[in-house]
C-alpha positions, 0 to 999 in steps of 0.5 A: 500500500503506497504511503502518501502525505496529506496536507492542509496549508495556510500560505504567507508572503502572498503566493497564489495557490496555483503559483505555490504548486508551480514552485513545489513541482520545480523544487522537487520534480519527484513529487506527484500531486494527486489532489490539489484543492482550495478549501471553501467551506467547513460542512462539518467541523472536528469536535475533539480530534485536533479541533483547535488546529483543524477548524481554521481557514486553509488555503490549500489541500494537497495529497502528494506521492513521491520518494519523499513527499515531504514539502521541501524547505524552500517551499516551507518558507511560503507556509504559515501553518500546516496540518499533515497526515501520512496516509496509505492508499491501495495501489489499485485505487491509486493507479486507477485514479487518473482515469476515474477522475477524468470520467467523473469530471466528464460525466458531471454535466449530465448528473441528475438532481432528485428535487430534494432541494425544492422543500428541504427540512433544515436544522440549524447546523450541518454538524450531523451532515444535514442541509442547513441555512448556512450550507444553503447560503454557501451553495448559492454563493459558490454557484455564482463563480463555480457550478462544476464539480466539488471535492469533499475532504472527509477525515474519520475517527471511528467509535469502538466497533464503528468501522463495520457500521461505516462500511455498511453506510459506504455500501448504501452510499454508493447508490444514493450518491450515484443518483447525483453523480457522486462517487468516492475517489480516494479512500485510505487509512491514516497511518498512526505514528509509533503505534498511536491509536488516538488519531484519525482512522481514515481519509476519504476524498469524494467527488460530487457533480456540483455543490448543488448535487451535494446539497440535494443529497443531504436534503434527500430522505434516502440519504438521511436514512443511511446517515442516521442508521449507519454513519452517525452511530459509527463516528466518534469525530469527523471533519468534512470540508468542501473544496474545489480542485484547481484543474476543475475550477472555472476561469472566473473562479478566484484562486 
């Protein structure tokens, strides 16, 4: 299972994220950028797991592969804060990723909606992964500059014996998300340091045809049924951030 490095970065000295990526690849051509996204909105904030660090604004999300996927010193001078995790991604998933990602992007424009947004039920918060007024407002704002695919970052910490429940959630999620053009792109294990069992367990990077398709899913009774039955009982903590990948952003989108 290949080991990759996941990063959330806050930049300094005014480099734009796409400029930072150019500098990174020049500094170490052996580093392969698997995913590069702009974090846009916290859908679900971490509650206990590194919450004091994670629940802050970030400029860049990276998933890097290479002989040494650590950021070079010459690049770190442009970083004011970072959060990093070593993650193991199955080889088959990683090798199939470029083709799968290209297919999902191509099919995004034809993805359907179910009408769940026509008369949604909305709690005050999206912390339980439900549509909220705040999330709906973010959807409307993002659609003004980017109506294409979004990539959701998920960090997962399971309750004792919660992994099996989350696996069942994942099996049902495949069909529920597929209706809206959604699909998991990257799923991997967070590699614990020195036997530490207190950290995150898994990372998932999930594609949706647009932020509207994602919100349509959260407003759907079909999704909330599996969320309540399988997902919520499985998790001790989670972080979910909406991001837009740089290769998919509209030319009018602000980097």
